[in-house]
Structures are given as C-alpha cells and as structure tokens.
N, C-alpha and C positions, 0 to 999 in steps of 0.2 A: 504494500500500499504506500501511497505517496507520503512523504514526511510533512509534518505540520509544524508551524512555528507557534509556540506557546509563549506569551508574554506575561510574566507574573509581576503585576505592577503594584506590590504591597507597599512600596515606598514611592509611589507616583511614577512619572515618566516625563522625560524631557528629550530634546533632540539629541544632545551629546551623550546621554546615558543609553539611548537606542543604538546609536552607531558603535559605542563601546561594546555593548552586549553582543551585537552582531558580528564584530571583529572577533570577539572571544569565542563566538560560535563557530568560527571558521571562515568568515569572509576574508578574501585575499587582500592584505594590506597593500601590496604593490599595485594591484588593480585599482584600488581606491585612491592611492596617491596620484597615479597617472590621470585618473578622472578628474580629480580636483585641481591638478595642475593645468588642465585644459580649460578651466572656467575663465571667461573674460573678466576677471576680477583681479585686484591687487590688494596689497596691504595685509596679507595673512599668510601663515603657515600652520601646519598641523603637528601636533605632538602626540604620539601614541606610546603609552608605557604601561607597566604593571604597578599597581598600588596595593596596599593592604587595608582592608576595612573590616573591622570586627574579627580580625585574625583570618580573613579570607583573601585569597589572591584574586584580584579582579582587574579588568582592563580599564584604562582611562583614556578617553579621546578629548583632546583639547584643541580648540581653535585659538591660535596665538596671533593677536592683531598688533599692527604697528601703532604708534602713538597717535596717528591721525584717525584710527578707527576704533581704539580701545573704548570699551563701554563701562569699565569699572563697576561691575554688577554684583560684587560679592559683599557689600557693606551690609551685613545682616541687621546691625543695630539701627542703621538709618532706614532700611526698607521696611522693617517691622515696628519702627517707632519705639524701641525699647532695647535694653542690653541684654536680653535673656540669651540671644543666639551668639555664640562665640565661634571664632575660627579655630579649627584644629591645627596642630603643629605639623611638622614634616616627618614626624616619627614613622618608621617603617615604610618610608617611601610614599606616604600619602600626600595628596594635594593639600594645599593650605585650607581649602574649603570643601565641605562635603555637601552634597545635595545636587541642585540643578545649576547648570553653568550660565544660563542666559536669562537673567531677569528681563532684558529688553524684549525677548521673544514673547513674553507674557502680556505685553501691552503695546498696541500698535495703532493708534489713531485717536483723534478726538481727545476725551478727558484723559484716557490712559496713554495717549500718544506721546507725551513728552516726559515720561518718567526718566528716560535717559538723560534728557537735558538737566532734569532736577538733580539726578545723581551726580552729574558733572559739576553742577554748581556746588553741590555739597562737597564733592572731591576737591574743589579749588581751595577749600579751607585746609586741606590736608596736603597741599603742594601739588595737586594735579592741575593740568591745563584743561581749559574748556575746548572741546572739539565739536565741529559740526558734522552730523551724520547725514548721509544722502537719503533723500526721500525717493522711493521708488513705487511706481504703480504696478498693478498685476502685469500689464503689458510688458513693462520693462524687465521684470523678473523672468517671465516666460521666455522673453528674448534671450536672456543670459542662459537659461537652462538649455534652450533649443540650440545654442552654439557651443555647448560643451561636447567633448568627445566621449559620449557615453552611449549606451545602447538605447534603442527606441523604448523598450519597456521601462528603463530607469527614468528616462525623460518623462514618460507618461505618469509614472509614480510621483515624481517630484512635482510636476505640474498639478496633479490631482491634490496634493497636499496643500499647495499654495492656493488653489481654488477654494478648498474647504476653509482655509484661513480667511480668504477674502470674503466668503459668504458670512462667516461669523462676525467679521468687523463691519460689514454692510449692515447686518441685522442689528448690531449693537449701536450703531451710530446713525442709522437712518439715511444712508447715502447709497446710491448705486454702486455695484462692485467695481465698475471702471473708474469711479472717483475715489475709491479707497486708496490712500497712499500709505504704504507700509514704511514706517519710520524705522522702528526697531526690528520688526520682522524682516524688513528689507535690508537690514544691516548685513555686512559681510559674513559675520559669524553664523547667522541664522540660515542664510542662503547655503553656506558650506554644510551646516548640520543637515539640512533637508536633502541636499543633493547627495551627501555621503550616505544617509540612511537609504535613499533609493538605489544607489549603486550597490550597497551591501545586500540589500534585499534581492536584487537581480542576480548578484553573484552567487548567492545561496540558493537561487532558483525557488524562492518562496512563492507558492501559489495559493496556500491556505494558511490563515493565521486565526488563533484562538485567543481572545482576550476576554476573560469572564467579568472583570471589574477593574476600575481604576481607583485606588485609594487615594483620597484627597485630604488636605489639611483643612484648617478652619481659621477664623480670625480675619485679619485685614493686612493688606499690603499698601505701601505708600505710592500715591500717583501725584500728578501736578497739582490737583485741587484738593488733596487730602488722602484719607485712607479709604480703600475700596475693599468690598468683601471677597473672601475666598470661598468657592471658586471664582476667578475673575470672570467678567462677562463673556470674553471670547471662549474660555473653556466651557462655560455653561451653555453657550449657543452651540458649540460644536457638539457637545454631548447630546443636547436636545434634538439637534437636526439629524444626527447619525445614530441614534439609539445606543449611545454608550452608557454603561452602568456605572455610576459613581457611588463610592462608599466614603462618607465623611468620617474623619478621624479626630481625635482630640489634639492632635499635633497642630500648634499655632504656626501656620505658614503655608506657602503654596508648594504643594507636591506635584501637581500636574500643570505643566506649562501648556500654552496653546499649541506650540509646535509638537509637543509630545502627543496631545489629544488629536491633533489633525493627522499625525502619522497612524495612530490607531485607527481613526475613522477611515483613512484611505486604504488600509490593508486588511482589516478585520473581515473574516468571512464567517466566523462562528463565535458565539459567546458561551458555549458549553464544551467542556472537555469530554472526550470519549469516556465512557464508563470504565474502561481498562485501556491502558496504553503502556508502551515501552518507551523509555528515554534513550534516544540515539546519542545526543550530545547536549551539554549544558554550557552557557556563556553567561558572564556577569559583567555589567557595565557600571562604572562609578559616576556619581554626580559630584557637585562642587559645594553645595551649601550644607550647613550644619543644622541638623535637627535632632530630636530625641532618639530617633531610630537611624541606623546607618542607611544612607540613601544608595541602594543597589537595585538595579533593574536585572532580573534574571530572565533569561531567554532559554527555551529548550526546543530542540527538535525532537518530536515525538512521532510514534507510529501507533495509530489506534487499531482496534478490531476492525476487520474488513466489513463485517456486517454488525448490526446492532439489533437488540430486541426491544420491543415495546409491547403494550397491551392495548387491544382494540375491543369494541363490542359489536356483536351482530345481533340485530333486531329482526325478528322473523315472525310472520303471521300468515295464515291461509285465508283467502277471501273468495267466496263464491257468489256473492250477491252485490258486487260493485260493477258499475259500467266502465267501459274502456276509457271514456272521457274522465271519470273521477280518477282512475289509476294514473292516467297521463298527467293530470293536474298535481296529484300527491307527489309524483316524482320530482316535478319542478319545485314544489314547495320544500321538499326534504333537502334538495341541493342548496336552495336558498338558505336554509337553516343550518348548514354546515355539514351535512352528510358527505362522507368521503366516497361512497359508492351506493348506488341503488339499482336493483335489478329484480326482474320478475321471472318466475319459472312456472310454466303451465303444469298443473297437476290435476289428478282426479281424486275427489274427496268421497266421503261416505254417500251412499245412494248413487254412485257414479256420476256425481255432479262435476262438470268441468269447472276449474277454478284457477286462481293464480297464488303462488306463494311470493309474498313481498319480502325482500331481503335488503336490509340497510346495514352498511358498515360505517361505524362512527367511533369517535373517541369516547372514553368513559364519561367525561364531563358534559358531552353533548346528548348523552343517551336519554335522559329524562325529557329534555326539550323536544327531541325528535319523536319520542313516544306520544307526546301530546299532540303533535302534528298528525301522526297516523290515526289516533283515536278521533281527532276532530274532522279529518278529511276522508275517512273511509268508513265502512260499516262493521269493521272488526270489533270484537268484544274482548280480545285478548292477544297479548303480544309476548313472545318468548325472547328472552335476553340471554346471551352467551358471551362471557368475557374470555378472550383468547389471547395467548402470546403469539407474536409473529416475529419473523426475522426479516429485516429490510436492508437493502444496500444503502450506504451513505448516498445522499442526493442533494442537490441544490438546483435552483432555477436561475439561469443567467440570461442576459439580453445580448443578442448579437446583431450586428448591422449587415444587411444584405443589399444588393442593388435595388431591391423593391421596398426597403424599409426595415424597421426594427421588428424582431420576433423574439419570443420567449422560447427558451430551450431548457428541458430537464436534463441535468447531467448526473448519471449514476456512476459510481466507482466500483470496479471489480478487479481485484488482484493487481492494483496499481495502474490500471487502464481506465480511460474514461469512455462511457457510452453516451451518445447524444440522442435525445429524443425531442424533436420539434414539437411544440404545443399544437394541437389540432386547431384550436380557435384562431391563432395567429396565422397559421399556414392557410386556412380557409379564408381568412379576411384578405390576405395579400393576393390569393388566387382570384377572388372576386373583384378586388380593386383593379387589378392589372390584367384581368381576363386571360390568365395563364392556367394551364392544367395543374391540378392539385399536387400531383406526384412530382412535376417539374419544380414547383415552388418548394415542396418538402425537401427535395434533394439540394436545392439551392441554399436552404437554411442550414442543412447539415454541413454543406461545404464551407460555410462561413464560420463555423465553430472553431475555437482555438485547439491547437494540438490535434489536428484533424487526423494525423497520421498514427495516433494512438487509439483511435476508435475501434472498438471490437464489434463485430456484427451483432445486432440485437437478435435474441432468440425468439 
C-alpha cells in the first residue's frame, strides 16, 4: 500500500518546523538546496543542522537573512507582553529560541500587517536598525514560484499554499484576494519556507497526508494596534475554510502559524489515522520559540491496512400491496434521506402473491430515520434490521479536468495501485452537454486521472 504522511501537531506547526521534519524524514537536502538557490530572491541563506530538544535528536531548518531582510521575530517578552517566555541557551547544540521561527508569517495585512514594523521599532531600543520589508501581492509571489527551477508538482503545492493564505487574509480584512499585499508572509523567509516545504513533499512523493488535529495555544500576541487573540484571525480563517480541527491548550502563546495551517490545508487528505498501521520512518523538526512544552513537529511515513472494516445496517421488508409508483417514489425519498443503496427483489409470498422485497443499506445512525420513511411511504407494517460488518477498500472522490469539463472520480486503492471509477452522474451530464457517447466520455474521464499507468482493470 502507498505510504501516508502523518503529521503529529501536538506542539503546533509552522513552516520551518514542517521543512525540518520532512528533511529528517528523508527529503534530499541537496535537492532542496538546489531548488532554493534557483529562487529569484536575494538576501538569504539556509542552515540545516541537528539540535537536541528534551533529550531528542531533531532536525532544525533555519532561514538566515541578511541585515536588510532580518525580521527579529524571537523577542518573546515583547510579543506576548510579559516576561514569562524566556530564551533557551545553546546547550546541547540547541538554537537560542524554541518554538516557531517566523512570527511575521502569522500576521500579514491590515491590523496584523505591521507587526514586523513594530518589532523593528522595539528592536531599535536594543541596538537594531529599522529595515523596510518588501510588500508583495499574490501575483508577484506566484511569479517568483513559477520562475524557480522546481517540479511542476512542487510549484502547484507552493502556489496552493499561498492562495490559501490569500483567501484567509482576504476574509479577515474584507478586501479582494488580488488586493491582499503580503507584507510578512511575502517576506523572503516565508517564501523560502513554503517553497522548501513544497519541494520536500514532492521529493518524498507524498500523495496522502493525515492530520487529525492542530494543537494551538491561547492568550494574545501583540500587533500594531495592541494585543490580538490566539488563534490569530488568519489561522482561524484557514481552519474554518478547510475543515481543520483545532485543539486549544493552556499554553499562552501561538503554536500554529498561518503558514503552518496553510501547509496542512494544502496537503491534508485525511483526518483519521488507519485503525492499524506500521511506521516506515519518523522525522522530527524543531521550532524556535520557547513554551512550556518542547516545540517539535513529528512526521511519520506510515502504511495502513489495505482494507478496513466498518458496520452497516440492512433494512428489509416484503411488500405485496404497494403500487409501482409508490415503490419508485420511496426509493427516491430513501436516497434523499441518506441511504447508501436501495434495491427491490421480486419475490412470491404466502398464497402465491407476487411481491417485492425492499432492501436498504445504510449507516447505523441513519437507520431509524430511514425506517420512518419506509413506514410513512409504503404499506408495510414491519421492517427487519440486520447490522453487518463489511470490508471496504480505501477510497476517496477526486475532481479531474477533462477537455469537456470537470468530473468526479472515485479512487479505490488495492495493493498499492489505484483504480479509477468516473461518477456516472458527471459522465452522463458531460455526455448530454456535449452530445458525445457516454462510453467515449467515460473513457475520456479515466484518461484524465492522475497516475493513469497505475490503474488496475476494474473487476
């Protein structure tokens, strides 16, 4: 079976933590360095090394900026308005700061837009110089990514991450996406983090990712106009728009950055782990800020069971005094109410009466509701219910583009191979719209599926 990426975000997630964890998982460092050197950007270098956190050997990925681009984002006392968060020393090869590396990536427009400027102003009192950061719109950032010497899949992933960020900022500040100007997110370090994450995901050939929950802190962080709540608005918007599950903790601080949340939103395919799985490899990535728990992102490559078991219900009743019109109507009603399958079997009942046996397949939680539909819409006076275990192949529904338009395709996995089944409704719709034979359209949709060479003939 294909390997699945599992991101364990018990200490949150940020861009640099993700890259470090993927490198520790086996992404090729030389491939990454070549990719980053091809970016049409200046003023940065990357540092990759091993550090120790809580006695664990973990990977650290750091974007080192020149003085013109430095963002001075590790002043915990300033960011959180109190002196509880202190920096760790350099013992055992650790970075000076534990947690997430880029507070600028957490705030990017409007009220949150100028946290970097405020940090700079604060830094001037400590001998730092005030620097101007570039403001980039989504169009400019996508241009930078498009001109990097990276694979098309890596470009697509990086662009998807930035579009998710743009949508979040657009919603937060009430402006169209094309008018969102990424100040901090558009800064060099965050562009490097996102492109690096996309390159590593591509290098590891990640096609499925499980992220059950993102553990987030609480309290407030400082922005230009004062303190704003955690999760910051961009993270809240990304989580809401993409169905990410957040778990708030008592830790006072920001554990999930918008870049980290956007990466998860862009790559997550599942939010539940297989019931049983084997671990192929584990990688751990370090962050830069100090909190009560060590900020480590653990990534695993896992293999789940090829098939999984669940429980369904079968509702069954024999009906000998219902018209065909009634039975046709009740089938439509049952599907509308969530039945997974409905079918009739001709039978002969007592006194040699011709009749139909109605069978409904459904989930346990839908059974009561569907029984009420059957009682209301037919003449039956009794329904048999049988709960059964079944074994199913892992499956998902994807959207594919064809010359005739978009179509839904069910993908089932068997022994590491994908089987593609175009959805009838979309194939029929495209056939009618373009006046093309159904079988021709069906095959056209299958031909547009990814990894076509791995398709096994459907039995």
